[in-house]
Residue, then its C-alpha position, 0 to 999 in steps of 0.5 A: m089477173a084477179d079475174q083469171a085467178l077467179v076462173q080457176s076456183d073449181r080447178w085447183t084440185l086438178w093440181a093435187p095429183v101433179a103435186f103428189g107426182i112431184g113429191a114422188a119424183l123428188y124421192l126417186s131422184l135423190p142421190a142417197e136413200p133416206l131413212v124410213a123415218v123420213a117418210f113417216l115425218a113427211l106423212a105427219a107433216a102432210g097431216g099437219l098441213v091438212l089439219a091446219v087448213s081444216r081448222w083455221s081460215l087461212g085465205k084461199p091462196l094459202t089454203i091451196a098452197l098448203t094443200l098442194a104442199a101436203f100432197m107433195l109430202a104425201g107423194f114423197a112418203a108414198g115413194k119411200l114406203r113403196t120402195q120398202s114394200v118391194r125390197a127383195p134380194i138382188a143377184p150379185a154381179g159377176g157370179g159366173v155360171r149358176a144352176i137355176e131351177g124354178f117355175v116358169v111364171d110367164v113367157a116374157s117379151p123377147g129381147q135382142g138376145g132372143p126369147r125370154l122367160l120369167l122364172a120364180p127360182i126354187q134354187v140357184s146354185g151358190l145362193s142361199a134362200a135369203e139371197t135368192p131373188i123372187r123373180v129372174r128373167v132368163t134369155l134362152q137359146d134361139d132353138d129352145v122350145l118355150p115351156a108353158p107357164g107352170t112348168v118346172i125347168s132346170l138350166r145352167g146359165m149366167l145370172n147377174a143383177p138387172p142392167p144399169p143405165a146404158s149410158p150416164g143419165s139414160y133410163d135406169f132399167a134396174r129401177d124398173a126391175f126392182f119395182d117389178g120384183i125382178g132381182g136377176v137377169g141372165f142367159a141360158l148356156t144349156p138347153v132347158r130341161e123339164v123337171q119335177g118340183a114341189p107344189p108352188p104356193w097358191r098365189l104363184d100357182l094361180e098366177m101361173k094358171i092364168n098365164a098358162a091360159r093366156w099362153a095357150l090362147a096366144k098360140q091358138i090365135v097364132g095358129e088360126m091367123g098365121p104368124e104374120s097377123g097372128g103375132l100382133a093379134a096375140a100381143m094385143v089380146t094376151g100381151h105376149e109379144a114372142f110371135i111378132p116378127k122383128e121386121q114388123v116391130e121396126a116398121l111400126r116404130a118407124s111409122g109411129l104405130a108401135h104404141i098399138v102393140s103395147i096393151s095400154g089406154l087405147h086398148m082398154a078404151i076400145v074394149g071398155g067403150f065397145t062393151f059399154a055401147l053394145v050393152r047399152l044398145g042391147v038394153a035399149a032394144w028390150p023395151w021392158l028392161a029399158l023402162r026398169v033399169s038405167s041402161k047407162k049404169v048397166a052398161a058401165i057395170v058390164g064395161l067395168a067387168a070387161v076392163g077387169g077381164y081384159l086386164i087379167l087376160s093381158g097379164a096385168p103389165s103396168p101400162a094395162e093396170r094404169a089404163a084399167i084404173t083410168a077406165g074404171a074411174a070413168f065407169f065409176a063416175i057414170l055409176v055415181d052420176r058424174r061425167a065419165i070423161s072429165l079432167h077431174t075423173l082423170a085426176i082421180a085416176a092419176l092419183a090412184i095410180m101414183i098412190f099404189q105405184p109412185e114409181a110410175v112418174t118416171e116411166p115413159g108409158f105413164q108420162m106419155s099416157f097421161a100427157a096425151t089423155t089430159a090433152l085430149v080431155a082438155l081439147a074435148e072441153a074446148w071443142p066448140r059445140p054448135a047448136k044442132e039443126i032441126n029436121t036436117p035432110w039425112p044426106i046433109r047430116i051424113v056429110q056434116g057427121v063425116g066432116v065433124w068426125m074427120a076434124a075431131s080425128l085430126g085434132a085428137s091425133f095432132v094434139a096427142g102427138l104434140a103432147t107425147g112428142p117431148f117424151a118420145m124425143q127424150h126417152f126414145n130419141r125417135v121422131a116418126t115424121f109421118g106418124l100423124a098420117a099413119n095414126l089417122l089412117v089406122a085409127p078407124i081400122s083399130s077402133f071399129l074393126m081390129m080391137p072389137a073383132l079381137a075381143i069377140g074372137a078371144v072370147l069365142a076362140p076357146l069354144g072353137l068359134g073364133g074363126v070369123p072374128l079373128a079372120a076379120a081382125g086379120v084383115a085389119i092387122d094386114t091393112m095396118n101392117t101395109i100402112a106401117s111398112t109403106v110409111a116406114g119405107l118413105p124417105n126420112s120416115q124416122l129421125i134421130v133426135p138427141s136427148a136434151p138436158g134432163w130438167t127439160l122433160a120435167a119442164s115440158f111436162i109442167g108446161i103441157l099440164w099448165l096448157c091443159l089445166w089452166k082456163g083462159p088466155l094465161r094458159w099459153l104461159g105454159l107453151p115455152l115450158a112445153l117446148s123445152v125438150a124440142l127447142y133447148p140446145r143439145p149439149p155436145a156429144p161425147d167423143a167415146w162411150i164405154a159399156a158398164d162392164g168394159s166389154t165394148v167401146a164406141v167412139r164418135d166420128g162426126g155424126e156416126a158411132i163406130l162400135f169396137r164390137p158390133d156383136a156385143k152390147l149392141f142394144a146398149a150401144e145403139l141406145w147411147a148412139r141415139r141418145r146422143g143423136l148419132s147414127v150406127p152405120e149398117d156397114g159398121l165393120a167396114i167403117r171400123e176397119a178403116s179407122f181401127d186395127c181390131d181383133r176379137w178382143s182388142c182395138a186400137p186406132r190405125a196410124g193417121a186415122a182422124v178418130p179419137r185415140v182410144a184403144a181397148i182390151m175387151t177381155r179379162r184374160a191376163s195374157t192378152i192384157e200383158r201382151k197388148l197393154p205396153l203397146f197401147c200405153e205408148w201412143a193411145e190417149v185413152v186405154v180401156v182394159r176390161g180386166e185388172a191392169a196397172p195404169c199407163p204412165k201417159a194415157l188415161t187408163l180405165t180398168q175393171a175396178d173403175f167400171a165396178r165402181g162407176g158403171s158405163a162412162e162417156l168421155y169428152r176430150n178438151d184442151a186439158g185432156w179427157r173428162v169422164v162422166w160415170a153413170q153411177d155418179l148420176r144414179g147415186q146409191r139407191p136400193w136398185t143400184g146395188p153397192s156398185g155401178s153394175g147394179g149388184 
């Protein structure tokens, strides 16, 4: 054991960002918001620990423990200070129809309801200037023409606070919106009208001009390549996903290739690495220059510039920012004569990201990205490096090179898949059965043809010279789509995996990090923890689910979820069903009608149906509630009323007041009756949860 500890003498610093992240995660998981003074006390305590370590000889074990404790306290403080810095008004829930006038900041990725815009409101009816959110995201009608960023528009629509979790304990979308500065979401009820507005502030004006250039480039790429391949190309270059057909997205998800659409580490690595290799080759090809400058450092500087340019071109979403910081750390390591790809460089990058965005520790993109990257770098460290033969015939060298490349690709894809598996299971509840094979087939296409061709095409397209590289990228994208659709069409290509208890994800993350950061055979102690999400028994699935506003209900019938209103809150219902390992049948209406008697605004079980006796009135209209409620109260065990109503004498009754307080709910039937689990009780009272379960 002493020898094992001695081997780690140069690696304990790798745990500093882990400790920092644990501190940030502890802050974000609190049930109530601490005072700002607590953050300053944590910082003071961290400084005191660092001072004690530097002033006194405390022995190495205690020094390491106190230093990591200081980083943990600093992470906690960073989380609180970040929350204070981004606080902004949040639209009240249930505000009704409002007139909204504002600048189009960007064209957001489309949602399930249709195309969306990110707006900087100029004015919102019913809200004072102090109550108006800084940014709102609005879903447009399907036939609306998307206005370009920088346009001033006017519309009438519903505006609410960002949505709370779809079900108790699930991912909190309102927290993401809070840290992104989005204080309201809604949908347009009228067509968008362009209007005249006052000049925007210079920062907003600059942001909109950049986004307008990105939008114009995206439309140009789609125009030159066509909608089939152009939509994906535009998404990978500019971050705009508005042109991707839904069928392509589903095929990419089912085949395990959806990560290619989101601009993240893969894209930054290919763009930065391609630029680095090209510049270094160019310097080496010019003997006069090669004798006077370091080709490696010149290439690193140009690579940094390429990564920065790509970050701006992509619209700087959070995953792209994190990837750019990681790539930047690697290039900076080259400039100061350090190893570009090492666990220490990765640790510095992770720490830098969490200092500026401590909330990233809760985001699936950050978790999956750093788990995969850490595993790949650890694999590179452990990869055997045999001595190179001298004067080997070139045919043998080619065969050996292909063999090594295939082994490295297989090992890298396998290790990255294992590292990201727990997060895919827990957050997305999907396992792409043939994802490893699909990624192995697509990796050389994306690395050597698609991304380099798109990078060259994006630079040349504004000059009218992007035809050839974009055509080459189109061939690569078409090939990738063919692979994705073929893999997605295989039997059982995608499995639904219910979520494990929340603590298992943290345990898996720590286990993966232990496997990667610890040297020697004791690293395998992390394996049981790493497998927590995969192997821990799943809790029993609930018998029913209710949306956060009571507008729809789903009940469990064996392994299927029966939706009372398949046309309402479908996204939230499907998220809940996947999280609990339930399938939503394609012929949902027929299955519902077999067990429930439903009209537009109410549902009740049919006599003799072997389903939970849950009845629902999914409207606030008083006349409908008065007519339906007495009948439902007589024989239902649970009655859900979206509006106001008196409780039933015999049945569990959930009304508008309950949803306003508790948000979405899960119902469990047991011998003693019904147990209700509310989302708001698990969220606590934080700045992003608002005063009620609706997030308002």
